[in-house]
C-alpha positions as CSV (number, residue, x, y, z in Angstrom):
1,X,-10.3,-0.7,22.6
2,X,-8.4,-3.0,20.4
3,X,-10.6,-1.9,17.5
4,X,-9.5,1.7,18.0
5,X,-5.8,0.7,18.1
6,X,-6.2,-1.4,15.0
7,X,-7.9,1.5,13.1
8,X,-5.3,3.8,14.1
9,X,-2.6,1.5,13.0
10,X,-4.1,1.1,9.6
11,X,-4.4,4.8,9.2
12,X,-0.8,5.3,10.2
13,X,0.3,2.6,7.9
14,X,-1.7,4.2,5.0
15,X,-0.1,7.6,5.9
16,X,3.4,6.1,5.9
17,X,2.7,4.3,2.6
18,X,1.6,7.6,1.0
19,X,4.7,9.4,2.2
20,X,7.1,6.7,1.0
21,X,5.2,6.7,-2.3
22,X,5.5,10.4,-2.7
23,X,9.2,10.4,-1.8
24,X,9.9,7.9,-4.6
25,X,7.6,9.5,-7.2
26,X,9.4,11.2,-10.2
27,X,8.1,14.7,-9.5
28,X,9.8,18.0,-8.7
29,X,10.6,18.7,-5.1
30,X,8.0,21.5,-4.8
31,X,5.2,19.3,-5.9
32,X,6.3,16.4,-3.7
33,X,6.5,18.8,-0.7
34,X,2.9,20.1,-1.6
35,X,1.7,16.5,-1.8
36,X,3.3,15.6,1.6
37,X,1.6,18.6,3.2
38,X,-1.9,17.7,1.7
39,X,-1.5,14.1,2.8
40,X,-0.4,15.2,6.2
41,X,-3.5,17.4,6.5
42,X,-5.8,14.6,5.4
43,X,-4.1,12.3,8.0
44,X,-4.5,14.8,10.8
45,X,-8.2,15.2,9.8
46,X,-8.7,11.5,9.8
47,X,-7.1,11.1,13.2
48,X,-9.0,14.0,14.6
49,X,-12.3,12.5,13.3
50,X,-11.4,9.1,15.0
51,X,-10.6,10.9,18.3
52,X,-13.8,12.9,18.2
53,X,-15.9,9.9,17.5
54,X,-14.3,7.9,20.3
55,X,-14.7,11.0,22.7
56,X,-18.4,11.2,21.8
57,X,-18.8,7.5,22.4
58,X,-17.1,7.8,25.8
59,X,-19.3,10.9,26.7
60,X,-22.4,9.1,25.8
61,X,-21.4,6.0,27.8
62,X,-20.6,8.3,30.7
63,X,-23.8,10.2,30.5
64,X,-25.8,7.0,30.4
65,X,-24.1,5.8,33.6
66,X,-24.9,9.1,35.3
67,X,-28.6,8.9,34.4
68,X,-28.8,5.2,35.3
69,X,-27.2,6.0,38.8
70,X,-29.5,8.9,39.4
71,X,-32.5,6.7,38.5
72,X,-31.5,4.0,41.1
């Protein structure tokens, strides 16, 4: 569980760093907004992938427990 929280913290820190970097970049506002939108999509996809992976791990563990309990 601590590993998942650490990974989420790292991903959130990277996203925050990207947003701050974009805000201070010398670009036009439209380009900055587009970059922020793209980065937020990337962040959402990364979080979704992590959640899906953890969900699948949980379901596999749950399935294994059910199979073991039926075998006994």
